[in-house]
KOLVOTI-405788 format. One line per field, with one value per atom (N, C-alpha, C, CB): atom name; x, y, z. Coordinates in steps of 0.05 Angstrom, whole numbers, plus 5000, padded with zeros to 4 digits. Glycine has a CB too. Layout:
<pts>
romi	(CA,...)
u	(X,...)
v	(Y,...)
w	(Z,...)
</pts>
This chain:
<pts>
romi	(N,CA,C,CB,N,CA,C,CB,N,CA,C,CB,N,CA,C,CB,N,CA,C,CB,N,CA,C,CB,N,CA,C,CB,N,CA,C,CB,N,CA,C,CB,N,CA,C,CB,N,CA,C,CB,N,CA,C,CB,N,CA,C,CB,N,CA,C,CB,N,CA,C,CB,N,CA,C,CB,N,CA,C,CB,N,CA,C,CB,N,CA,C,CB,N,CA,C,CB,N,CA,C,CB,N,CA,C,CB,N,CA,C,CB,N,CA,C,CB,N,CA,C,CB,N,CA,C,CB,N,CA,C,CB,N,CA,C,CB,N,CA,C,CB,N,CA,C,CB,N,CA,C,CB,N,CA,C,CB,N,CA,C,CB,N,CA,C,CB,N,CA,C,CB,N,CA,C,CB,N,CA,C,CB,N,CA,C,CB,N,CA,C,CB,N,CA,C,CB,N,CA,C,CB,N,CA,C,CB,N,CA,C,CB,N,CA,C,CB,N,CA,C,CB,N,CA,C,CB,N,CA,C,CB,N,CA,C,CB,N,CA,C,CB,N,CA,C,CB,N,CA,C,CB,N,CA,C,CB,N,CA,C,CB,N,CA,C,CB,N,CA,C,CB,N,CA,C,CB,N,CA,C,CB,N,CA,C,CB,N,CA,C,CB,N,CA,C,CB,N,CA,C,CB,N,CA,C,CB,N,CA,C,CB,N,CA,C,CB,N,CA,C,CB,N,CA,C,CB,N,CA,C,CB,N,CA,C,CB,N,CA,C,CB,N,CA,C,CB,N,CA,C,CB,N,CA,C,CB,N,CA,C,CB,N,CA,C,CB,N,CA,C,CB,N,CA,C,CB,N,CA,C,CB,N,CA,C,CB,N,CA,C,CB,N,CA,C,CB,N,CA,C,CB,N,CA,C,CB,N,CA,C,CB,N,CA,C,CB,N,CA,C,CB,N,CA,C,CB,N,CA,C,CB,N,CA,C,CB,N,CA,C,CB,N,CA,C,CB,N,CA,C,CB,N,CA,C,CB,N,CA,C,CB,N,CA,C,CB,N,CA,C,CB,N,CA,C,CB,N,CA,C,CB,N,CA,C,CB,N,CA,C,CB,N,CA,C,CB,N,CA,C,CB,N,CA,C,CB,N,CA,C,CB,N,CA,C,CB,N,CA,C,CB,N,CA,C,CB,N,CA,C,CB,N,CA,C,CB,N,CA,C,CB,N,CA,C,CB,N,CA,C,CB,N,CA,C,CB,N,CA,C,CB,N,CA,C,CB,N,CA,C,CB,N,CA,C,CB,N,CA,C,CB,N,CA,C,CB,N,CA,C,CB,N,CA,C,CB,N,CA,C,CB,N,CA,C,CB,N,CA,C,CB,N,CA,C,CB,N,CA,C,CB,N,CA,C,CB,N,CA,C,CB,N,CA,C,CB,N,CA,C,CB,N,CA,C,CB,N,CA,C,CB,N,CA,C,CB,N,CA,C,CB,N,CA,C,CB,N,CA,C,CB,N,CA,C,CB,N,CA,C,CB,N,CA,C,CB,N,CA,C,CB,N,CA,C,CB,N,CA,C,CB,N,CA,C,CB,N,CA,C,CB,N,CA,C,CB,N,CA,C,CB,N,CA,C,CB,N,CA,C,CB,N,CA,C,CB,N,CA,C,CB,N,CA,C,CB,N,CA,C,CB,N,CA,C,CB,N,CA,C,CB,N,CA,C,CB,N,CA,C,CB,N,CA,C,CB,N,CA,C,CB,N,CA,C,CB,N,CA,C,CB,N,CA,C,CB,N,CA,C,CB,N,CA,C,CB,N,CA,C,CB,N,CA,C,CB,N,CA,C,CB,N,CA,C,CB,N,CA,C,CB,N,CA,C,CB,N,CA,C,CB,N,CA,C,CB,N,CA,C,CB,N,CA,C,CB,N,CA,C,CB,N,CA,C,CB,N,CA,C,CB,N,CA,C,CB,N,CA,C,CB,N,CA,C,CB,N,CA,C,CB,N,CA,C,CB,N,CA,C,CB,N,CA,C,CB,N,CA,C,CB,N,CA,C,CB,N,CA,C,CB,N,CA,C,CB,N,CA,C,CB,N,CA,C,CB,N,CA,C,CB,N,CA,C,CB,N,CA,C,CB,N,CA,C,CB,N,CA,C,CB,N,CA,C,CB,N,CA,C,CB,N,CA,C,CB,N,CA,C,CB,N,CA,C,CB,N,CA,C,CB,N,CA,C,CB,N,CA,C,CB,N,CA,C,CB,N,CA,C,CB,N,CA,C,CB,N,CA,C,CB,N,CA,C,CB,N,CA,C,CB,N,CA,C,CB,N,CA,C,CB,N,CA,C,CB,N,CA,C,CB,N,CA,C,CB,N,CA,C,CB,N,CA,C,CB,N,CA,C,CB,N,CA,C,CB,N,CA,C,CB,N,CA,C,CB,N,CA,C,CB,N,CA,C,CB,N,CA,C,CB,N,CA,C,CB,N,CA,C,CB,N,CA,C,CB,N,CA,C,CB,N,CA,C,CB,N,CA,C,CB,N,CA,C,CB,N,CA,C,CB,N,CA,C,CB,N,CA,C,CB,N,CA,C,CB,N,CA,C,CB,N,CA,C,CB,N,CA,C,CB,N,CA,C,CB,N,CA,C,CB,N,CA,C,CB,N,CA,C,CB,N,CA,C,CB,N,CA,C,CB,N,CA,C,CB,N,CA,C,CB,N,CA,C,CB,N,CA,C,CB,N,CA,C,CB,N,CA,C,CB,N,CA,C,CB,N,CA,C,CB,N,CA,C,CB,N,CA,C,CB,N,CA,C,CB,N,CA,C,CB,N,CA,C,CB,N,CA,C,CB,N,CA,C,CB,N,CA,C,CB,N,CA,C,CB,N,CA,C,CB,N,CA,C,CB,N,CA,C,CB,N,CA,C,CB,N,CA,C,CB,N,CA,C,CB,N,CA,C,CB,N,CA,C,CB,N,CA,C,CB,N,CA,C,CB,N,CA,C,CB)
u	(2966,2989,2984,3008,2995,3004,3020,3011,2998,3016,3036,2997,3068,3081,3083,3101,3069,3076,3063,3067,3048,3022,3029,2987,3053,3055,3055,3093,3079,3086,3063,3134,3067,3067,3026,3081,3019,2990,2984,2979,2998,2993,2996,3021,3008,3009,2986,3037,2991,2976,2959,2960,2934,2912,2925,2892,2939,2963,2971,3016,2983,2993,2975,3010,2954,2921,2914,2898,2918,2888,2885,2886,2898,2888,2875,2907,2877,2867,2820,2883,2823,2790,2771,2793,2775,2751,2721,2755,2719,2691,2680,2689,2706,2704,2704,2726,2726,2726,2695,2738,2674,2660,2631,2668,2622,2604,2605,2595,2644,2643,2636,2673,2647,2645,2603,2669,2600,2572,2554,2562,2568,2558,2562,2568,2593,2585,2571,2605,2566,2554,2520,2560,2512,2486,2483,2487,2506,2502,2513,2514,2527,2536,2521,2573,2514,2524,2491,2558,2482,2466,2452,2486,2467,2469,2456,2490,2438,2426,2425,2408,2431,2424,2400,2444,2413,2383,2360,2383,2367,2331,2325,2322,2334,2319,2318,2329,2312,2303,2272,2332,2277,2237,2239,2207,2220,2221,2241,2194,2259,2275,2274,2309,2290,2295,2317,2288,2328,2356,2375,2353,2368,2391,2388,2383,2358,2367,2385,2342,2376,2404,2430,2407,2446,2474,2469,2486,2459,2461,2474,2431,2454,2456,2495,2427,2504,2530,2551,2533,2568,2590,2612,2589,2646,2655,2689,2648,2694,2718,2735,2722,2753,2774,2808,2763,2825,2837,2834,2840,2823,2809,2815,2788,2839,2868,2855,2889,2851,2843,2809,2853,2785,2768,2757,2754,2768,2756,2746,2774,2749,2712,2710,2710,2710,2681,2680,2679,2675,2653,2629,2672,2652,2640,2613,2662,2621,2604,2577,2623,2593,2569,2544,2580,2569,2546,2530,2574,2532,2520,2485,2543,2499,2471,2485,2433,2501,2516,2517,2547,2516,2512,2543,2486,2568,2599,2617,2605,2629,2649,2678,2650,2695,2722,2732,2730,2761,2770,2811,2748,2823,2850,2859,2855,2898,2911,2923,2931,2920,2935,2922,2950,2932,2915,2917,2912,2933,2944,2927,2976,2926,2902,2871,2902,2868,2838,2827,2832,2853,2848,2839,2874,2841,2840,2814,2870,2813,2780,2760,2776,2765,2742,2738,2739,2751,2751,2739,2778,2741,2717,2695,2720,2685,2666,2647,2662,2664,2646,2641,2669,2656,2646,2632,2664,2624,2608,2576,2628,2580,2556,2542,2527,2568,2555,2558,2571,2548,2553,2580,2526,2587,2609,2622,2638,2625,2644,2671,2627,2691,2719,2734,2724,2740,2757,2786,2754,2802,2828,2840,2832,2838,2854,2867,2838,2872,2894,2874,2914,2876,2854,2861,2843,2882,2885,2871,2925,2861,2852,2828,2863,2813,2785,2758,2776,2754,2734,2713,2738,2689,2658,2634,2649,2622,2599,2570,2590,2576,2560,2563,2544,2542,2553,2539,2537,2562,2555,2546,2585,2537,2537,2553,2516,2565,2605,2623,2613,2645,2666,2681,2683,2688,2714,2744,2706,2753,2788,2795,2814,2805,2815,2840,2796,2856,2874,2904,2863,2904,2927,2930,2964,2910,2914,2919,2892,2902,2924,2948,2918,2941,2989,3005,3001,2994,3012,3017,2985,2997,2999,3019,2964,3038,3064,3066,3073,3052,3056,3027,3071,3011,3001,2987,3027,3001,2986,2957,2999,2984,2969,2948,2985,2945,2921,2893,2928,2904,2883,2876,2895,2880,2882,2855,2905,2862,2846,2819,2860,2822,2800,2782,2816,2795,2771,2754,2792,2770,2758,2733,2779,2731,2718,2698,2734,2703,2690,2661,2721,2679,2658,2643,2677,2648,2632,2619,2638,2614,2602,2570,2615,2551,2523,2509,2511,2496,2495,2493,2482,2504,2505,2524,2481,2530,2545,2573,2546,2579,2613,2635,2617,2643,2679,2702,2693,2701,2706,2738,2674,2761,2784,2806,2789,2815,2843,2877,2845,2885,2906,2928,2906,2951,2978,2989,3016,2990,3002,3041,2984,3036,3075,3084,3090,3074,3077,3077,3056,3066,3076,3090,3060,3097,3122,3146,3123,3147,3177,3180,3165,3156,3158,3151,3139,3136,3129,3139,3108,3127,3150,3176,3144,3181,3216,3238,3232,3260,3276,3269,3298,3254,3255,3252,3227,3258,3257,3238,3288,3217,3188,3192,3149,3193,3201,3171,3241,3161,3143,3154,3126,3141,3141,3116,3162,3114,3089,3087,3071,3079,3076,3087,3051,3072,3072,3097,3037,3083,3103,3117,3079,3144,3154,3161,3177,3163,3174,3190,3139,3210,3219,3221,3236,3208,3205,3223,3187,3237,3259,3243,3294,3235,3228,3249,3211,3243,3265,3247,3284,3252,3236,3251,3205,3254,3265,3252,3264,3264,3249,3240,3289,3252,3264,3240,3289,3236,3212,3189,3218,3184,3165,3147,3148,3176,3178,3173,3196,3165,3161,3177,3114,3191,3202,3200,3226,3181,3200,3200,3194,3217,3230,3229,3263,3216,3195,3212,3154,3220,3222,3209,3230,3201,3172,3183,3149,3186,3194,3160,3221,3171,3130,3138,3100,3129,3121,3121,3083,3137,3124,3121,3146,3131,3129,3141,3159,3145,3167,3184,3176,3192,3220,3233,3240,3226,3228,3210,3232,3223,3209,3220,3208,3204,3213,3221,3200,3239,3243,3230,3293,3213,3209,3213,3166,3214,3224,3213,3256,3196,3189,3193,3167,3185,3194,3167,3217,3154,3134,3139,3106,3125,3140,3109,3170,3102,3081,3091,3061,3073,3074,3063,3066,3077,3060,3049,3081,3024,3016,2999,2998,2989,2976,2949,2994,2938,2904,2898,2884,2914,2916,2929,2937,2940,2938,2915,2954,2895,2885,2862,2889,2847,2829,2831,2836,2866,2868,2862,2891,2866,2869,2831,2900,2813,2792,2777,2780,2785,2770,2775,2773,2802,2801,2794,2820,2797,2770,2748,2761,2740,2714,2684,2712,2701,2692,2682,2726,2669,2667,2676,2640,2696,2701,2689,2722,2675,2666,2669,2654,2687,2695,2721,2676,2730,2763,2755,2793,2765,2765,2791,2747,2802,2815,2826,2810,2829,2826,2823,2838,2842,2847,2827,2865,2816,2807,2770,2829,2767,2738,2746,2701,2763,2753,2773,2762,2773,2785,2807,2786,2823,2847,2864,2843,2888,2916,2933,2928,2957,2981,3000,2990,2989,2992,2978,2994,2954,2941,2963,2915,2959,2981,2963,3005,2937,2903,2897,2884,2880,2856,2843,2862,2816,2791,2781,2766,2774,2778,2737,2815,2728,2700,2699,2675,2691,2679,2658,2703,2645,2616,2616,2589,2605,2600,2573,2593,2576,2556,2550,2576,2556,2555,2529,2580,2529,2506,2473,2515,2464,2442,2415,2426,2399,2381,2377,2355)
v	(0950,0959,0984,0937,1004,1025,1030,1038,1026,1031,1055,1034,1042,1064,1078,1059,1054,1058,1083,1035,1098,1112,1139,1093,1150,1170,1197,1164,1208,1237,1224,1248,1193,1191,1199,1152,1193,1203,1229,1201,1245,1280,1275,1307,1265,1261,1241,1249,1226,1199,1196,1193,1219,1223,1235,1239,1253,1270,1236,1282,1212,1194,1184,1177,1174,1165,1176,1163,1198,1210,1201,1251,1179,1154,1135,1139,1130,1099,1104,1095,1087,1076,1064,1046,1087,1085,1085,1091,1098,1102,1067,1133,1057,1025,1016,1012,1015,1004,0993,1027,1010,1022,1000,1046,1005,0995,0961,1015,0963,0927,0912,0915,0922,0911,0912,0930,0935,0929,0913,0948,0899,0884,0860,0886,0854,0826,0823,0815,0846,0846,0836,0872,0844,0847,0818,0868,0801,0770,0755,0761,0762,0739,0750,0736,0776,0776,0791,0796,0798,0805,0847,0793,0851,0879,0887,0890,0904,0926,0957,0921,0979,1005,1025,1019,1044,1051,1050,1096,1054,1056,1038,1078,1015,0985,0972,0966,0987,0969,0982,0965,0949,0962,0965,0941,0971,0970,0946,0969,0959,0936,0938,0939,0921,0908,0914,0876,0912,0916,0895,0918,0868,0851,0870,0812,0869,0873,0889,0891,0917,0941,0927,0954,0912,0904,0882,0887,0865,0857,0880,0849,0909,0933,0942,0969,0939,0947,0927,0955,0950,0953,0955,0976,0944,0954,0950,0940,0975,0978,0974,1024,0959,0938,0949,0902,0971,0978,0998,0963,1023,1040,1068,1044,1068,1091,1118,1087,1132,1163,1158,1182,1144,1133,1149,1128,1137,1149,1130,1162,1106,1086,1082,1047,1081,1089,1099,1103,1127,1151,1141,1185,1141,1132,1105,1126,1092,1069,1077,1054,1106,1111,1126,1138,1148,1161,1130,1177,1115,1095,1086,1077,1089,1088,1058,1078,1049,1031,1043,1025,1038,1043,1038,1016,1043,1048,1052,1067,1030,1031,1038,1000,1041,1044,1046,1060,1023,1012,1013,0968,1025,1031,1034,1058,1028,1031,1062,1009,1070,1096,1116,1103,1136,1159,1178,1169,1182,1208,1199,1215,1167,1169,1173,1149,1176,1165,1189,1140,1215,1243,1253,1259,1236,1254,1240,1250,1225,1202,1216,1179,1239,1246,1267,1241,1280,1305,1302,1317,1275,1273,1268,1243,1253,1234,1276,1194,1285,1316,1340,1336,1335,1350,1333,1370,1309,1301,1295,1256,1297,1300,1263,1328,1255,1225,1219,1201,1196,1181,1166,1158,1161,1137,1137,1147,1110,1113,1096,1099,1113,1117,1097,1149,1081,1062,1066,1039,1075,1070,1033,1089,1013,0986,0965,0970,0958,0936,0918,0918,0918,0886,0858,0883,0859,0826,0833,0810,0858,0864,0865,0888,0867,0881,0876,0875,0897,0896,0909,0897,0903,0911,0906,0892,0918,0936,0910,0994,0901,0883,0870,0888,0855,0836,0857,0794,0848,0864,0839,0884,0867,0840,0834,0835,0856,0859,0866,0884,0852,0868,0862,0862,0890,0900,0900,0957,0886,0902,0900,0889,0921,0930,0943,0947,0945,0961,0945,0993,0919,0895,0916,0888,0919,0914,0890,0920,0870,0844,0837,0821,0845,0850,0858,0883,0874,0881,0854,0905,0840,0816,0793,0800,0799,0786,0747,0801,0749,0716,0702,0711,0690,0666,0667,0634,0659,0677,0689,0699,0713,0747,0750,0769,0726,0723,0717,0699,0701,0664,0691,0619,0698,0707,0737,0704,0746,0767,0769,0776,0741,0730,0707,0710,0702,0687,0718,0666,0740,0764,0766,0791,0764,0772,0754,0767,0730,0702,0710,0679,0717,0722,0746,0727,0773,0789,0787,0805,0767,0776,0766,0775,0771,0760,0744,0774,0728,0705,0694,0697,0682,0688,0717,0688,0738,0751,0744,0769,0763,0766,0777,0762,0770,0778,0782,0750,0805,0807,0829,0820,0815,0823,0815,0817,0844,0839,0831,0864,0816,0820,0814,0807,0815,0823,0784,0862,0784,0762,0756,0750,0738,0732,0725,0710,0728,0742,0765,0739,0787,0809,0815,0825,0808,0811,0807,0803,0784,0758,0778,0709,0782,0780,0812,0756,0822,0845,0859,0854,0875,0896,0890,0904,0872,0861,0876,0847,0889,0903,0924,0898,0946,0969,1002,0963,1013,1051,1056,1077,1071,1084,1113,1070,1134,1159,1179,1170,1206,1211,1246,1191,1261,1280,1315,1276,1324,1343,1354,1342,1381,1406,1415,1413,1406,1409,1384,1403,1364,1344,1316,1327,1300,1280,1258,1290,1244,1220,1199,1199,1179,1160,1139,1163,1120,1094,1072,1089,1055,1043,1015,1048,0991,0969,0943,0967,0930,0905,0880,0905,0857,0845,0815,0845,0803,0785,0762,0798,0741,0705,0686,0677,0689,0670,0669,0682,0704,0697,0714,0702,0722,0726,0762,0696,0768,0794,0819,0796,0839,0860,0883,0868,0897,0917,0948,0908,0972,0993,1017,1000,1022,1051,1073,1050,1086,1117,1141,1121,1154,1180,1207,1180,1225,1238,1253,1243,1279,1312,1328,1315,1333,1356,1392,1350,1400,1432,1443,1437,1454,1470,1502,1464,1496,1544,1546,1577,1566,1576,1570,1591,1548,1540,1525,1571,1506,1497,1469,1516,1454,1418,1406,1396,1398,1374,1349,1369,1340,1301,1291,1286,1264,1245,1217,1249,1208,1175,1161,1166,1124,1113,1082,1127,1068,1030,1021,1006,1000,0992,0960,1011,0948,0919,0901,0904,0885,0866,0844,0879,0826,0796,0784,0780,0767,0763,0733,0762,0724,0699,0690,0699,0668,0649,0641,0618,0642,0639,0611,0632,0592,0565,0575,0546,0589,0599,0615,0609,0622,0633,0620,0649,0609,0585,0571,0563,0568,0545,0549,0533,0587,0607,0613,0652,0620,0630,0600,0650,0580,0553,0541,0535,0553,0549,0576,0535,0602,0610,0598,0629,0579,0572,0586,0575,0604,0624,0587,0656,0602,0585,0603,0573,0593,0605,0600,0603,0638,0630,0629,0634,0647,0657,0674,0669,0676,0685,0695,0661,0723,0743,0752,0771,0755,0764,0801,0751,0816,0834,0858,0833,0866,0865,0862,0844,0834,0833,0823,0810,0822,0814,0790,0827,0776,0753,0720,0758,0697,0683,0687,0659,0681,0672,0660,0655,0677,0651,0658,0658,0640,0642,0672,0628,0681,0714,0730,0726,0718,0743,0766,0726,0795,0802,0811,0826,0822,0818,0806,0810,0790,0775,0784,0744,0787,0788,0761,0798,0764,0739,0738,0725,0736,0732,0712,0729,0703,0683,0701,0662,0670,0676,0660,0666,0678,0660,0640,0683,0615,0600,0576,0582,0589,0570,0581,0583,0611,0617,0615,0661,0619,0607,0648,0560,0651,0677,0679,0680)
w	(1978,1973,1953,1963,1954,1933,1910,1943,1887,1860,1856,1837,1853,1849,1824,1856,1796,1768,1763,1749,1776,1764,1785,1769,1785,1811,1783,1840,1777,1767,1733,1765,1725,1697,1696,1684,1717,1716,1708,1741,1715,1706,1677,1719,1659,1631,1617,1628,1632,1628,1606,1650,1599,1586,1564,1599,1575,1547,1515,1576,1533,1516,1507,1524,1526,1512,1499,1525,1487,1477,1444,1482,1437,1411,1414,1398,1441,1451,1446,1502,1428,1425,1454,1404,1469,1482,1485,1489,1460,1453,1438,1429,1422,1414,1437,1395,1451,1477,1486,1498,1501,1504,1496,1491,1462,1456,1441,1443,1447,1450,1476,1444,1501,1523,1531,1544,1516,1520,1507,1519,1480,1467,1484,1443,1492,1514,1538,1525,1555,1572,1557,1586,1545,1529,1524,1501,1512,1504,1523,1477,1549,1567,1596,1568,1600,1625,1640,1627,1660,1679,1684,1703,1673,1677,1664,1675,1664,1651,1651,1654,1626,1640,1635,1635,1651,1675,1645,1700,1627,1611,1598,1592,1607,1606,1626,1588,1655,1674,1692,1694,1703,1715,1738,1714,1754,1780,1784,1793,1816,1816,1853,1797,1867,1900,1894,1913,1912,1927,1922,1957,1906,1889,1864,1882,1860,1815,1817,1787,1838,1845,1840,1881,1856,1857,1826,1894,1819,1792,1766,1787,1771,1748,1754,1759,1782,1785,1777,1812,1763,1740,1754,1719,1755,1771,1745,1804,1747,1714,1750,1680,1743,1753,1740,1738,1763,1748,1730,1741,1744,1725,1712,1736,1730,1725,1724,1691,1696,1695,1698,1660,1694,1688,1665,1708,1643,1614,1603,1593,1613,1594,1621,1567,1648,1681,1664,1717,1654,1653,1629,1641,1609,1592,1596,1577,1609,1621,1637,1642,1649,1670,1646,1702,1629,1596,1586,1557,1586,1581,1596,1586,1615,1633,1655,1607,1654,1678,1705,1671,1729,1764,1766,1786,1753,1755,1775,1745,1792,1811,1793,1828,1803,1798,1815,1785,1806,1834,1818,1844,1836,1820,1846,1796,1845,1864,1865,1864,1843,1845,1847,1826,1878,1877,1864,1894,1845,1834,1815,1829,1801,1780,1781,1769,1806,1807,1815,1828,1828,1831,1802,1841,1786,1755,1748,1727,1749,1753,1756,1780,1787,1798,1796,1818,1778,1769,1740,1771,1736,1702,1715,1675,1746,1739,1746,1765,1767,1779,1753,1809,1725,1713,1688,1709,1696,1665,1693,1638,1719,1740,1742,1726,1745,1749,1778,1731,1785,1811,1802,1821,1794,1791,1827,1762,1839,1866,1860,1898,1864,1865,1889,1869,1889,1904,1907,1891,1922,1927,1933,1952,1927,1926,1902,1939,1916,1904,1891,1927,1869,1862,1863,1833,1888,1901,1930,1905,1938,1963,1951,1979,1932,1931,1950,1905,1970,1980,1975,1996,1966,1960,1985,1935,1972,2000,1984,1991,1962,1955,1939,1952,1927,1899,1876,1897,1855,1826,1806,1811,1781,1767,1747,1757,1732,1715,1730,1692,1731,1731,1702,1757,1704,1667,1690,1642,1672,1673,1651,1692,1636,1609,1606,1598,1580,1574,1592,1582,1594,1602,1633,1575,1652,1683,1691,1698,1686,1698,1695,1692,1681,1666,1686,1638,1690,1729,1748,1754,1746,1771,1756,1781,1762,1767,1768,1799,1780,1787,1786,1821,1786,1770,1806,1752,1827,1852,1857,1855,1853,1851,1837,1839,1810,1789,1800,1769,1823,1828,1844,1845,1865,1875,1876,1870,1853,1842,1830,1827,1818,1804,1833,1771,1850,1874,1884,1910,1883,1894,1875,1894,1850,1824,1833,1793,1827,1834,1859,1852,1881,1913,1911,1945,1902,1895,1876,1894,1843,1829,1830,1809,1827,1829,1816,1828,1821,1807,1781,1814,1758,1737,1716,1740,1743,1727,1717,1737,1699,1690,1685,1678,1689,1692,1666,1709,1648,1621,1621,1605,1620,1622,1602,1644,1594,1576,1585,1562,1568,1577,1556,1599,1556,1530,1537,1544,1515,1515,1511,1494,1522,1516,1495,1531,1470,1439,1442,1418,1441,1436,1454,1430,1488,1497,1490,1512,1477,1467,1439,1457,1420,1394,1381,1386,1399,1381,1386,1378,1421,1433,1436,1458,1445,1457,1466,1437,1459,1467,1460,1463,1456,1435,1450,1411,1437,1451,1434,1449,1454,1434,1444,1441,1432,1444,1428,1431,1440,1439,1445,1456,1431,1436,1433,1426,1456,1455,1463,1457,1460,1467,1494,1464,1516,1543,1555,1555,1541,1556,1528,1588,1540,1522,1538,1505,1530,1552,1525,1574,1545,1531,1538,1523,1531,1534,1529,1522,1549,1535,1541,1547,1528,1533,1534,1516,1555,1558,1557,1589,1547,1565,1569,1554,1585,1608,1610,1634,1590,1566,1594,1538,1604,1632,1644,1656,1657,1674,1666,1704,1636,1621,1631,1624,1650,1651,1633,1658,1633,1606,1633,1588,1622,1632,1622,1633,1624,1615,1632,1588,1626,1644,1629,1654,1640,1628,1641,1645,1623,1622,1619,1612,1640,1637,1631,1655,1616,1611,1605,1575,1640,1637,1638,1683,1626,1615,1647,1594,1660,1689,1689,1716,1671,1661,1633,1688,1628,1604,1595,1603,1583,1573,1601,1562,1621,1635,1649,1642,1638,1646,1661,1626,1677,1699,1700,1710,1695,1685,1717,1678,1696,1729,1707,1754,1723,1714,1731,1716,1725,1735,1712,1747,1733,1723,1722,1749,1693,1704,1692,1697,1710,1699,1700,1727,1677,1668,1653,1651,1671,1661,1639,1677,1617,1589,1600,1555,1589,1597,1567,1628,1579,1551,1561,1541,1533,1540,1561,1504,1563,1565,1599,1537,1609,1631,1649,1628,1637,1642,1644,1632,1622,1626,1654,1605,1667,1685,1709,1685,1705,1739,1734,1739,1714,1722,1729,1699,1726,1732,1752,1716,1770,1787,1810,1786,1801,1815,1817,1807,1814,1815,1796,1843,1773,1754,1729,1741,1704,1684,1660,1682,1646,1624,1599,1622,1589,1570,1546,1571,1539,1518,1512,1513,1486,1487,1462,1489,1460,1433,1428,1437,1400,1395,1395,1382,1414,1414,1392,1426,1380,1346,1330,1336,1321,1300,1316,1279,1334,1352,1342,1347,1325,1314,1337,1272,1317,1341,1345,1340,1371,1382,1364,1402,1365,1338,1354,1295,1352,1360,1368,1340,1338,1338,1346,1319,1360,1375,1400,1394,1399,1422,1443,1414,1450,1463,1477,1453,1483,1483,1510,1481,1495,1513,1528,1494,1560,1557,1575,1576,1573,1592,1606,1580,1633,1645,1665,1661,1678,1693,1719,1674,1734,1759,1750,1789,1774,1756,1789,1718,1800,1838,1839,1874,1852,1875,1850,1896,1885,1868,1874,1889,1867,1877,1900,1867)
</pts>
C-alpha cells in the first residue's frame, strides 16, 4: 500500500523538521540497544559467522528521509531503512550516497514487512506507528517484527498518546513561514475514533516570486500504553519497558509520547 501522505510534503519535510533532535534520539536509542539488545556497532565486533551478522542488522521502520537511519549508520550499525513513501526514500538514498554508507532502503508498507533475514533490532520512531489506524494493523506489524527478530532481539518504537491528541494538540491551526516554503497545518481530533486529522497546505517556491501550492491530509490514531502492552504480548513479544519520550522517566497520565521496548523471547539460537 503506497503512502499518499508523504508525496509533495517530502520535498520540504527536512526543512520543517530541521529542529528535530535526531542526534539526541540516536544516543538515546543506542543506550537502549546496549542495555536491552543484541546488536553491536562495527567497532565492537569480533569475527562473526552469518548468523552473527544478522543480529547486528538494525531496521529503521518508517525511516522517512533517512536522517536517523544515516546517523545510526555513522555510529557503526548495519542499517536497513523501510518506508512506503517513494519520495521520502529518494531523499534518504541521496543522504546515504553523500555519506558513503551502505544502508539498504526498501519501499514497503510496514504491515507487509518482508526482509531477507532476521535482524537484531527494529526501530520505529517519530510516531510512525500512529499512522496505523486500527489495532489489527498494529498487531499485524508487531507480528511481522517478531517474525524477523533475531533470538533475543528487540523492538523499540514510540507513539503519540490519546492524551496528546485530545488534550494538547486538539483542534488547532499551526502556520510556519520560511524563505523557500511555508505551510498551514489545520488539526482536528475526532474523539470517538481517537483519530487525529491534520490537513496540510504547503507553498513551495518554484522560482522568483512564484510559489506552488500543495495539499495533503494525514491521519494518525492515538493509543494508550495499556493497548500497546496488550498488542505486544498478542504478537508474541515480551514487553520490557515503557519510557516517557520527553523526560526519559516514568510514564504518567500526561505523557505525550512514549517509547516502548519489546523483546523476542521464543526463538532459539
